[in-house]
C-alpha positions as CSV (number, residue, x, y, z in Angstrom):
1,X,-49.9,-13.6,13.7
2,X,-50.6,-10.6,11.4
3,X,-48.2,-9.4,8.2
4,X,-48.3,-5.9,9.9
5,X,-46.8,-7.7,13.3
6,X,-44.4,-9.5,11.4
7,X,-43.0,-6.5,10.2
8,X,-42.8,-4.7,13.4
9,X,-41.3,-7.6,15.2
10,X,-38.0,-7.4,12.4
11,X,-39.4,-10.7,10.9
12,X,-40.1,-9.4,7.9
13,X,-41.1,-6.6,5.6
14,X,-39.1,-4.7,3.5
15,X,-36.7,-3.6,6.6
16,X,-36.2,-7.2,6.8
17,X,-35.9,-8.4,3.2
18,X,-32.7,-4.8,3.1
19,X,-30.8,-5.7,6.1
20,X,-30.6,-9.8,4.4
21,X,-29.3,-7.9,1.5
22,X,-26.8,-5.4,3.3
23,X,-25.5,-8.7,4.9
24,X,-25.2,-10.3,0.8
25,X,-23.3,-7.2,-0.3
26,X,-21.3,-6.9,2.3
27,X,-20.3,-10.4,3.0
28,X,-19.0,-10.1,-0.9
29,X,-17.4,-7.2,-0.5
30,X,-15.1,-8.4,2.7
31,X,-14.5,-11.6,1.5
32,X,-13.7,-10.9,-1.9
33,X,-11.4,-7.3,-1.0
34,X,-9.6,-9.2,1.7
35,X,-9.2,-12.6,-0.3
36,X,-8.2,-10.6,-3.7
37,X,-5.9,-7.9,-1.5
38,X,-4.0,-11.4,-0.1
39,X,-3.3,-12.5,-3.6
40,X,-2.2,-9.1,-5.5
41,X,0.3,-8.1,-2.2
42,X,2.1,-10.0,0.2
43,X,3.7,-8.3,3.5
44,X,7.5,-7.9,4.5
45,X,9.2,-6.3,7.5
46,X,12.2,-4.3,6.8
47,X,15.0,-5.2,8.7
48,X,17.1,-2.4,8.4
49,X,17.0,1.3,8.5
50,X,18.4,1.9,4.9
51,X,15.4,3.3,3.4
52,X,14.7,5.6,6.8
53,X,13.0,8.4,7.4
54,X,10.5,6.8,4.5
55,X,9.8,3.4,6.1
56,X,11.8,2.0,9.6
57,X,14.0,-0.3,10.5
58,X,11.5,-3.0,11.6
59,X,7.8,-1.7,9.8
60,X,5.7,-4.1,8.4
61,X,5.0,-2.9,4.8
62,X,2.2,-3.6,1.9
63,X,4.1,-4.5,-1.2
64,X,2.2,-5.5,-4.4
65,X,3.6,-8.5,-6.7
66,X,4.5,-7.6,-9.5
67,X,7.0,-8.8,-12.8
68,X,9.6,-6.6,-13.0
69,X,9.3,-4.9,-16.5
70,X,6.2,-2.6,-14.7
71,X,9.1,-1.4,-12.4
72,X,9.5,3.0,-12.7
73,X,12.2,5.5,-11.6
74,X,10.8,6.2,-7.9
75,X,9.2,2.9,-7.0
76,X,10.7,1.5,-3.2
77,X,10.7,-2.5,-4.2
78,X,11.0,-5.9,-2.7
79,X,13.8,-7.9,-4.8
80,X,16.9,-10.6,-3.6
81,X,20.2,-10.9,-5.7
82,X,22.7,-13.0,-4.7
83,X,25.3,-9.9,-5.2
84,X,23.7,-8.0,-2.2
85,X,23.6,-11.7,0.0
86,X,20.7,-13.1,-1.4
87,X,18.3,-12.0,1.0
88,X,15.3,-9.8,0.1
89,X,15.8,-5.8,0.4
90,X,14.1,-2.5,0.0
91,X,15.5,-0.3,-2.2
92,X,14.3,2.9,-4.1
93,X,15.2,2.4,-8.3
94,X,16.4,5.6,-9.7
95,X,17.4,4.6,-12.4
96,X,16.5,2.0,-15.4
97,X,18.7,0.5,-18.5
98,X,19.9,3.3,-19.9
99,X,20.0,5.8,-17.6
100,X,23.2,7.6,-16.7
101,X,22.8,7.7,-12.8
102,X,25.5,10.5,-11.0
103,X,26.1,12.5,-7.7
104,X,25.6,15.6,-7.1
105,X,24.9,18.5,-8.5
106,X,26.0,22.2,-7.1
107,X,22.6,21.6,-5.5
108,X,23.6,18.4,-3.9
109,X,20.9,16.6,-6.0
110,X,20.8,12.9,-7.7
111,X,20.8,13.5,-11.7
112,X,19.4,10.8,-13.8
113,X,20.7,11.9,-17.8
114,X,21.5,15.1,-16.7
115,X,18.4,16.0,-14.9
116,X,18.3,17.2,-11.3
117,X,15.8,15.3,-9.6
118,X,13.9,16.5,-6.5
119,X,14.5,13.6,-3.4
120,X,11.8,15.7,-0.7
121,X,11.9,12.0,1.1
122,X,15.2,12.4,1.9
123,X,16.4,13.7,5.4
124,X,18.8,17.1,5.2
125,X,21.7,17.5,3.0
126,X,23.1,16.0,-0.2
127,X,21.2,12.9,-2.4
128,X,24.7,11.2,-1.7
129,X,28.1,12.4,1.1
130,X,29.7,10.5,-1.7
131,X,29.9,11.2,-5.5
132,X,29.5,8.2,-8.4
133,X,28.6,8.5,-11.6
134,X,27.4,5.1,-13.7
135,X,25.5,3.9,-16.8
136,X,22.7,1.3,-16.1
137,X,22.6,-1.6,-18.0
138,X,19.9,-2.7,-20.2
139,X,17.8,-4.4,-18.3
140,X,19.2,-3.8,-15.2
141,X,17.9,-1.4,-12.6
142,X,19.7,1.2,-10.0
143,X,18.9,0.7,-6.4
144,X,19.2,3.6,-3.6
145,X,18.0,3.5,0.2
146,X,16.5,6.7,0.9
147,X,19.2,6.7,4.0
148,X,21.8,7.5,2.0
149,X,24.1,7.9,4.9
150,X,23.7,4.3,5.6
151,X,22.7,2.0,3.2
152,X,24.3,-1.3,1.3
153,X,22.9,-0.1,-2.0
154,X,23.8,0.5,-5.8
155,X,26.9,2.4,-4.6
156,X,28.8,-0.3,-2.9
157,X,28.6,-2.0,-5.5
158,X,30.1,-0.3,-8.8
159,X,33.2,-1.9,-9.2
160,X,31.3,-5.2,-9.7
161,X,30.2,-6.6,-13.3
162,X,27.1,-5.5,-13.0
163,X,28.2,-2.1,-12.1
164,X,26.0,-1.8,-9.4
165,X,22.8,-2.6,-11.0
166,X,19.8,-5.5,-10.6
167,X,18.5,-7.4,-13.3
168,X,14.5,-6.3,-13.2
169,X,13.9,-9.9,-12.9
170,X,15.3,-10.3,-9.7
171,X,12.2,-7.7,-7.9
172,X,9.3,-9.8,-6.9
173,X,7.2,-6.7,-5.1
174,X,6.4,-2.9,-4.8
175,X,6.0,-1.5,-1.6
176,X,2.9,0.7,-1.3
177,X,1.8,1.2,1.9
178,X,3.3,1.1,5.9
179,X,1.0,-1.3,7.7
180,X,3.3,-1.2,10.8
181,X,3.7,0.7,13.2
182,X,0.2,2.6,13.6
183,X,2.1,5.8,13.6
184,X,3.4,5.7,10.4
185,X,-0.2,4.1,8.8
186,X,-0.4,5.0,5.2
187,X,0.1,4.7,1.5
188,X,3.1,5.6,0.6
189,X,3.7,9.3,-2.0
190,X,4.7,8.3,-5.4
191,X,7.2,10.8,-6.4
192,X,7.2,13.5,-8.6
193,X,10.4,13.8,-9.2
194,X,11.0,11.1,-11.5
195,X,7.5,12.5,-13.3
196,X,9.5,14.4,-15.9
197,X,11.6,11.6,-17.0
198,X,10.5,8.6,-20.0
199,X,8.2,6.3,-19.0
200,X,7.1,8.7,-16.2
201,X,6.1,6.8,-12.1
202,X,4.0,3.9,-11.6
203,X,0.1,4.3,-11.0
204,X,-1.2,3.3,-7.9
205,X,-1.6,0.1,-6.7
206,X,-5.4,-1.4,-6.1
207,X,-4.6,-1.4,-2.2
208,X,-6.6,1.3,-1.5
209,X,-9.7,0.5,-3.4
210,X,-9.3,-2.9,-1.9
211,X,-9.0,-1.6,1.7
212,X,-12.6,0.5,1.1
213,X,-14.1,-2.4,-0.3
214,X,-13.1,-4.2,3.2
215,X,-14.1,-1.2,5.4
216,X,-17.4,-0.8,3.5
217,X,-18.5,-4.6,3.4
218,X,-17.6,-4.7,7.1
219,X,-19.7,-1.7,7.9
220,X,-22.7,-3.1,6.0
221,X,-22.0,-6.6,7.6
222,X,-22.7,-4.9,11.0
223,X,-25.2,-3.1,10.5
224,X,-27.8,-5.3,8.3
225,X,-27.4,-8.0,11.1
226,X,-28.2,-5.1,13.7
227,X,-31.3,-4.2,12.0
228,X,-33.4,-7.3,14.1
229,X,-32.3,-6.8,17.0
230,X,-32.8,-3.5,16.9
231,X,-36.8,-3.6,15.3
232,X,-37.6,-5.8,17.7
233,X,-36.6,-3.8,20.4
234,X,-38.3,-0.8,18.9
235,X,-41.5,-3.3,18.6
236,X,-41.4,-4.6,22.5
237,X,-41.2,-0.5,23.2
238,X,-44.1,0.4,20.7
239,X,-46.2,-2.5,22.6
240,X,-45.0,-1.8,26.1
241,X,-46.2,2.4,25.4
242,X,-50.2,1.4,23.9
243,X,-50.6,-1.2,26.5
244,X,-51.7,1.3,29.5
245,X,-53.3,3.2,26.6
246,X,-55.5,0.0,25.9
247,X,-56.2,-0.9,29.6
248,X,-57.4,2.5,30.5
249,X,-60.0,2.0,27.3
C-alpha cells in the first residue's frame, strides 16, 4: 500500500500525528486538572439555610483547602470549633483580629472600624435584626451567616470567653463555587464591600482555570480520537465516488 493510501485512510500522515498529539495533550490537561483540583478542593454539603440566599440548604459546594492565615474579610469559609458544636460549619468572615464590628448604622448596614459595609448578598432589610458590637481578638475571626434572621453565628456567642470569635486555625477551607443544584452552579462572587479595609479581599482561587483545563482536555481527547474514524469514512466515500469513473473509462 502506498504512502498516499495510508494518509487517505487515516492510518498515517500529518493528520494522524496531530490527532495523536491532541489526545496526548488532552490527557495531560484532563487528568492533571482533575487530580490537581482534587488535591486543592474538598466538596462539602451545607446542612442549614444560614447562608441563604447565597448558598441554599443542601447545596454542594467546592471549598479550596487553605491555611487560616489566608482568610480575608468577605470570605465564606468552612470551619470547626468546639464552642460551636465541633461540627463543620459554613459562615462569612466579616471581621478579623483587631476589628471593631458593629450593627447597625442609620441605614441598617454592618460597620467595621466605623466604615459601613455594603452587602448585596443579603436579603432586603438590616444587616442584623438585633444590634451588637464586638472587638475581634487578635488571631480570631468574626463570622456571620448571610441569612441573618436565622443564623447561629458570632452574635450568639458574644458572651463566651472568645467574644464570639473563632480562631483562624479553625478554618480548613474557603468556598469558591456551588456545584449542586445545577440551577445554582457557579462561582461565588467576591464581596467588594470589604475592599477598602486593610488587607483587602482574597484573590479568586484556581478553580476556574482548573475547570477550563479539564474541559479543554476532554474536547482535545474527543476530537483527537474521532479523527481516525472520520478520516476512514471520508476515504471510503472518496473511493466509492471514484470507482464508477474507473469502470466507465
